[in-house]
N, CA, C and O atoms as a GROMACS GRO file, in nm:
protein
  304
    1MET      N    1  -8.275  -2.648  10.740
    1MET     CA    2  -8.335  -2.726  10.618
    1MET      C    3  -8.187  -2.843  10.475
    1MET      O    4  -8.117  -2.842  10.374
    2GLU      N    5  -8.203  -2.866  10.511
    2GLU     CA    6  -8.058  -2.856  10.454
    2GLU      C    7  -8.078  -2.917  10.264
    2GLU      O    8  -8.035  -3.032  10.262
    3ALA      N    9  -8.118  -2.881  10.145
    3ALA     CA   10  -8.116  -2.917  10.112
    3ALA      C   11  -8.083  -2.996  10.014
    3ALA      O   12  -7.974  -2.972   9.962
    4HIS      N   13  -8.158  -3.104   9.961
    4HIS     CA   14  -8.034  -3.216   9.881
    4HIS      C   15  -8.015  -3.212   9.778
    4HIS      O   16  -8.071  -3.176   9.675
    5ARG      N   17  -7.877  -3.277   9.828
    5ARG     CA   18  -7.767  -3.282   9.666
    5ARG      C   19  -7.826  -3.408   9.580
    5ARG      O   20  -7.819  -3.515   9.640
    6HIS      N   21  -7.879  -3.414   9.458
    6HIS     CA   22  -7.916  -3.483   9.367
    6HIS      C   23  -7.723  -3.487   9.300
    6HIS      O   24  -7.612  -3.440   9.327
    7THR      N   25  -7.816  -3.611   9.166
    7THR     CA   26  -7.677  -3.658   9.144
    7THR      C   27  -7.710  -3.661   9.046
    7THR      O   28  -7.826  -3.634   9.014
    8MET      N   29  -7.564  -3.714   8.921
    8MET     CA   30  -7.632  -3.669   8.757
    8MET      C   31  -7.727  -3.831   8.691
    8MET      O   32  -7.802  -3.839   8.594
    9SER      N   33  -7.676  -3.962   8.809
    9SER     CA   34  -7.739  -4.062   8.804
    9SER      C   35  -7.863  -4.070   8.825
    9SER      O   36  -7.942  -4.147   8.771
   10ASN      N   37  -7.897  -3.937   8.958
   10ASN     CA   38  -8.027  -3.945   9.007
   10ASN      C   39  -8.129  -3.806   8.886
   10ASN      O   40  -8.248  -3.778   8.873
   11LEU      N   41  -8.038  -3.770   8.842
   11LEU     CA   42  -8.125  -3.678   8.687
   11LEU      C   43  -8.184  -3.746   8.671
   11LEU      O   44  -8.290  -3.780   8.723
   12PHE      N   45  -8.082  -3.811   8.531
   12PHE     CA   46  -8.120  -3.967   8.437
   12PHE      C   47  -8.223  -3.977   8.522
   12PHE      O   48  -8.308  -3.890   8.501
   13ALA      N   49  -8.247  -4.049   8.607
   13ALA     CA   50  -8.330  -4.140   8.639
   13ALA      C   51  -8.480  -4.132   8.666
   13ALA      O   52  -8.564  -4.218   8.689
   14GLN      N   53  -8.484  -4.021   8.656
   14GLN     CA   54  -8.555  -3.845   8.768
   14GLN      C   55  -8.644  -3.841   8.578
   14GLN      O   56  -8.764  -3.849   8.553
   15LEU      N   57  -8.539  -3.828   8.492
   15LEU     CA   58  -8.632  -3.844   8.347
   15LEU      C   59  -8.659  -3.943   8.226
   15LEU      O   60  -8.682  -3.921   8.107
   16GLY      N   61  -8.647  -4.073   8.306
   16GLY     CA   62  -8.666  -4.181   8.320
   16GLY      C   63  -8.544  -4.253   8.168
   16GLY      O   64  -8.562  -4.366   8.123
   17LEU      N   65  -8.454  -4.178   8.127
   17LEU     CA   66  -8.320  -4.255   8.115
   17LEU      C   67  -8.268  -4.340   8.191
   17LEU      O   68  -8.300  -4.382   8.302
   18PRO      N   69  -8.116  -4.382   8.067
   18PRO     CA   70  -8.066  -4.512   8.155
   18PRO      C   71  -7.968  -4.415   8.256
   18PRO      O   72  -7.926  -4.307   8.216
   19ALA      N   73  -7.936  -4.467   8.391
   19ALA     CA   74  -7.870  -4.321   8.478
   19ALA      C   75  -7.748  -4.388   8.502
   19ALA      O   76  -7.682  -4.313   8.574
   20ASP      N   77  -7.670  -4.516   8.470
   20ASP     CA   78  -7.586  -4.554   8.453
   20ASP      C   79  -7.511  -4.439   8.418
   20ASP      O   80  -7.560  -4.339   8.365
   21PRO      N   81  -7.320  -4.460   8.467
   21PRO     CA   82  -7.232  -4.350   8.381
   21PRO      C   83  -7.218  -4.367   8.235
   21PRO      O   84  -7.273  -4.294   8.152
   22THR      N   85  -7.156  -4.448   8.213
   22THR     CA   86  -7.136  -4.476   8.085
   22THR      C   87  -7.255  -4.411   7.963
   22THR      O   88  -7.236  -4.323   7.879
   23ALA      N   89  -7.399  -4.503   7.997
   23ALA     CA   90  -7.497  -4.429   7.960
   23ALA      C   91  -7.531  -4.316   7.951
   23ALA      O   92  -7.597  -4.272   7.856
   24ILE      N   93  -7.482  -4.226   8.082
   24ILE     CA   94  -7.495  -4.103   8.070
   24ILE      C   95  -7.335  -4.022   7.966
   24ILE      O   96  -7.337  -3.926   7.890
   25ASP      N   97  -7.259  -4.078   7.992
   25ASP     CA   98  -7.139  -3.990   7.901
   25ASP      C   99  -7.147  -4.063   7.756
   25ASP      O  100  -7.062  -4.038   7.670
   26ASP      N  101  -7.251  -4.152   7.734
   26ASP     CA  102  -7.319  -4.216   7.572
   26ASP      C  103  -7.410  -4.154   7.514
   26ASP      O  104  -7.435  -4.179   7.396
   27PHE      N  105  -7.495  -4.039   7.598
   27PHE     CA  106  -7.617  -3.977   7.671
   27PHE      C  107  -7.524  -3.839   7.575
   27PHE      O  108  -7.551  -3.794   7.464
   28ILE      N  109  -7.438  -3.810   7.648
   28ILE     CA  110  -7.406  -3.667   7.704
   28ILE      C  111  -7.263  -3.615   7.548
   28ILE      O  112  -7.220  -3.502   7.528
   29SER      N  113  -7.218  -3.780   7.449
   29SER     CA  114  -7.160  -3.735   7.330
   29SER      C  115  -7.252  -3.692   7.247
   29SER      O  116  -7.231  -3.589   7.182
   30ALA      N  117  -7.363  -3.759   7.237
   30ALA     CA  118  -7.429  -3.792   7.147
   30ALA      C  119  -7.509  -3.701   7.167
   30ALA      O  120  -7.584  -3.669   7.074
   31HIS      N  121  -7.515  -3.648   7.264
   31HIS     CA  122  -7.606  -3.518   7.196
   31HIS      C  123  -7.499  -3.414   7.225
   31HIS      O  124  -7.561  -3.340   7.301
   32ARG      N  125  -7.381  -3.363   7.214
   32ARG     CA  126  -7.347  -3.252   7.266
   32ARG      C  127  -7.267  -3.226   7.038
   32ARG      O  128  -7.252  -3.289   6.934
   33PRO      N  129  -7.243  -3.069   7.109
   33PRO     CA  130  -7.296  -2.962   7.156
   33PRO      C  131  -7.424  -2.906   7.172
   33PRO      O  132  -7.444  -2.854   7.062
   34LEU      N  133  -7.529  -2.883   7.248
   34LEU     CA  134  -7.557  -2.752   7.212
   34LEU      C  135  -7.581  -2.645   7.146
   34LEU      O  136  -7.601  -2.570   7.242
   35GLY      N  137  -7.593  -2.585   7.063
   35GLY     CA  138  -7.678  -2.457   6.979
   35GLY      C  139  -7.660  -2.357   7.027
   35GLY      O  140  -7.723  -2.288   7.107
   36SER      N  141  -7.510  -2.339   6.942
   36SER     CA  142  -7.468  -2.153   7.062
   36SER      C  143  -7.648  -2.111   7.072
   36SER      O  144  -7.716  -2.134   6.972
   37GLY      N  145  -7.708  -2.058   7.181
   37GLY     CA  146  -7.770  -1.998   7.261
   37GLY      C  147  -7.896  -2.122   7.262
   37GLY      O  148  -8.015  -2.090   7.266
   38VAL      N  149  -7.868  -2.212   7.259
   38VAL     CA  150  -8.045  -2.291   7.298
   38VAL      C  151  -8.033  -2.387   7.450
   38VAL      O  152  -7.969  -2.482   7.492
   39ALA      N  153  -8.164  -2.270   7.508
   39ALA     CA  154  -8.208  -2.292   7.670
   39ALA      C  155  -8.186  -2.487   7.656
   39ALA      O  156  -8.235  -2.546   7.560
   40LEU      N  157  -8.114  -2.554   7.758
   40LEU     CA  158  -8.058  -2.700   7.729
   40LEU      C  159  -8.209  -2.757   7.800
   40LEU      O  160  -8.197  -2.867   7.855
   41TYR      N  161  -8.372  -2.686   7.806
   41TYR     CA  162  -8.487  -2.724   7.812
   41TYR      C  163  -8.557  -2.755   7.668
   41TYR      O  164  -8.629  -2.853   7.653
   42ARG      N  165  -8.529  -2.666   7.568
   42ARG     CA  166  -8.548  -2.670   7.432
   42ARG      C  167  -8.460  -2.700   7.359
   42ARG      O  168  -8.426  -2.636   7.260
   43ALA      N  169  -8.407  -2.817   7.405
   43ALA     CA  170  -8.286  -2.874   7.306
   43ALA      C  171  -8.366  -3.004   7.234
   43ALA      O  172  -8.384  -3.078   7.330
   44PRO      N  173  -8.432  -3.080   7.097
   44PRO     CA  174  -8.519  -3.115   7.098
   44PRO      C  175  -8.487  -3.208   7.100
   44PRO      O  176  -8.528  -3.281   7.011
   45PHE      N  177  -8.390  -3.265   7.203
   45PHE     CA  178  -8.417  -3.448   7.197
   45PHE      C  179  -8.483  -3.464   7.361
   45PHE      O  180  -8.508  -3.552   7.443
   46TRP      N  181  -8.484  -3.435   7.358
   46TRP     CA  182  -8.582  -3.403   7.483
   46TRP      C  183  -8.757  -3.417   7.446
   46TRP      O  184  -8.818  -3.369   7.350
   47THR      N  185  -8.817  -3.514   7.577
   47THR     CA  186  -8.973  -3.515   7.488
   47THR      C  187  -9.062  -3.409   7.603
   47THR      O  188  -9.032  -3.379   7.719
   48ALA      N  189  -9.190  -3.366   7.512
   48ALA     CA  190  -9.286  -3.293   7.599
   48ALA      C  191  -9.224  -3.225   7.801
   48ALA      O  192  -9.190  -3.122   7.859
   49THR      N  193  -9.252  -3.404   7.832
   49THR     CA  194  -9.254  -3.424   7.959
   49THR      C  195  -9.099  -3.414   8.042
   49THR      O  196  -9.079  -3.413   8.164
   50GLN      N  197  -9.012  -3.407   7.945
   50GLN     CA  198  -8.800  -3.429   8.029
   50GLN      C  199  -8.825  -3.220   8.013
   50GLN      O  200  -8.773  -3.137   8.088
   51ARG      N  201  -8.916  -3.191   7.896
   51ARG     CA  202  -8.846  -3.090   7.916
   51ARG      C  203  -8.899  -2.996   8.033
   51ARG      O  204  -8.830  -2.917   8.096
   52ALA      N  205  -9.057  -3.025   8.053
   52ALA     CA  206  -9.146  -2.902   8.077
   52ALA      C  207  -9.029  -2.927   8.306
   52ALA      O  208  -9.002  -2.854   8.401
   53PHE      N  209  -9.013  -3.064   8.267
   53PHE     CA  210  -8.921  -3.091   8.424
   53PHE      C  211  -8.817  -3.011   8.374
   53PHE      O  212  -8.814  -2.897   8.420
   54LEU      N  213  -8.755  -3.032   8.315
   54LEU     CA  214  -8.621  -2.965   8.308
   54LEU      C  215  -8.613  -2.786   8.332
   54LEU      O  216  -8.533  -2.731   8.408
   55LYS      N  217  -8.756  -2.690   8.214
   55LYS     CA  218  -8.742  -2.574   8.324
   55LYS      C  219  -8.827  -2.495   8.421
   55LYS      O  220  -8.817  -2.378   8.460
   56GLU      N  221  -8.971  -2.653   8.467
   56GLU     CA  222  -9.032  -2.597   8.598
   56GLU      C  223  -8.878  -2.596   8.681
   56GLU      O  224  -8.877  -2.491   8.746
   57GLU      N  225  -8.714  -2.692   8.708
   57GLU     CA  226  -8.693  -2.698   8.749
   57GLU      C  227  -8.561  -2.560   8.791
   57GLU      O  228  -8.516  -2.524   8.900
   58ILE      N  229  -8.531  -2.513   8.646
   58ILE     CA  230  -8.480  -2.398   8.614
   58ILE      C  231  -8.542  -2.321   8.672
   58ILE      O  232  -8.520  -2.290   8.789
   59ILE      N  233  -8.674  -2.251   8.571
   59ILE     CA  234  -8.698  -2.160   8.649
   59ILE      C  235  -8.642  -2.080   8.819
   59ILE      O  236  -8.576  -1.999   8.882
   60GLU      N  237  -8.776  -2.232   8.809
   60GLU     CA  238  -8.791  -2.231   9.015
   60GLU      C  239  -8.660  -2.208   9.142
   60GLU      O  240  -8.661  -2.181   9.262
   61ASP      N  241  -8.518  -2.243   9.005
   61ASP     CA  242  -8.460  -2.272   9.144
   61ASP      C  243  -8.446  -2.394   9.239
   61ASP      O  244  -8.409  -2.404   9.356
   62ALA      N  245  -8.494  -2.493   9.137
   62ALA     CA  246  -8.546  -2.575   9.248
   62ALA      C  247  -8.390  -2.661   9.283
   62ALA      O  248  -8.274  -2.644   9.246
   63ASP      N  249  -8.481  -2.793   9.404
   63ASP     CA  250  -8.386  -2.938   9.447
   63ASP      C  251  -8.297  -2.899   9.298
   63ASP      O  252  -8.221  -2.802   9.292
   64TRP      N  253  -8.321  -2.981   9.196
   64TRP     CA  254  -8.302  -3.024   9.134
   64TRP      C  255  -8.131  -2.891   8.966
   64TRP      O  256  -8.056  -2.905   8.869
   65ALA      N  257  -8.181  -2.800   9.060
   65ALA     CA  258  -8.082  -2.699   8.965
   65ALA      C  259  -7.972  -2.652   8.950
   65ALA      O  260  -7.938  -2.576   8.858
   66GLY      N  261  -7.864  -2.718   9.092
   66GLY     CA  262  -7.748  -2.754   9.021
   66GLY      C  263  -7.695  -2.817   8.944
   66GLY      O  264  -7.621  -2.782   8.852
   67VAL      N  265  -7.766  -3.030   9.007
   67VAL     CA  266  -7.693  -3.086   8.844
   67VAL      C  267  -7.783  -3.016   8.708
   67VAL      O  268  -7.712  -2.946   8.637
   68ILE      N  269  -7.921  -3.026   8.666
   68ILE     CA  270  -7.912  -2.988   8.517
   68ILE      C  271  -7.844  -2.832   8.504
   68ILE      O  272  -7.835  -2.808   8.383
   69ASP      N  273  -7.796  -2.726   8.578
   69ASP     CA  274  -7.652  -2.650   8.503
   69ASP      C  275  -7.526  -2.759   8.523
   69ASP      O  276  -7.421  -2.714   8.477
   70GLU      N  277  -7.516  -2.884   8.577
   70GLU     CA  278  -7.413  -2.910   8.543
   70GLU      C  279  -7.459  -2.996   8.417
   70GLU      O  280  -7.364  -3.053   8.365
   71LEU      N  281  -7.529  -3.009   8.382
   71LEU     CA  282  -7.516  -3.080   8.258
   71LEU      C  283  -7.530  -3.100   8.157
   71LEU      O  284  -7.532  -3.182   8.066
   72ASN      N  285  -7.550  -2.927   8.210
   72ASN     CA  286  -7.588  -2.796   8.019
   72ASN      C  287  -7.476  -2.770   8.030
   72ASN      O  288  -7.432  -2.737   7.919
   73ALA      N  289  -7.355  -2.763   8.155
   73ALA     CA  290  -7.221  -2.694   8.125
   73ALA      C  291  -7.191  -2.874   8.046
   73ALA      O  292  -7.223  -2.857   7.928
   74ARG      N  293  -7.161  -2.981   8.058
   74ARG     CA  294  -7.129  -3.101   8.005
   74ARG      C  295  -7.190  -3.133   7.917
   74ARG      O  296  -7.171  -3.247   7.873
   75LEU      N  297  -7.316  -3.022   7.836
   75LEU     CA  298  -7.372  -3.077   7.746
   75LEU      C  299  -7.272  -2.973   7.631
   75LEU      O  300  -7.201  -3.023   7.544
   76SER      N  301  -7.286  -2.802   7.657
   76SER     CA  302  -7.197  -2.714   7.551
   76SER      C  303  -7.073  -2.771   7.532
   76SER      O  304  -6.992  -2.718   7.456
   0.00000   0.00000   0.00000
């Protein structure tokens, strides 16, 4: 079975955030850089639900992990 490749827009929609490219770029600009050593899911701008989703997907190396890693890199 082939793994599904999620996009940044899919991730933002899953997180309940505006998912168009301009909104994504604006979000990243407003929240970067993450503090040194701060795990993405521990960033203060997430809701509890968003935080739990991000943490679970990373820990389980689930379908979303690749695009979450991409977001982490863009926020660094």
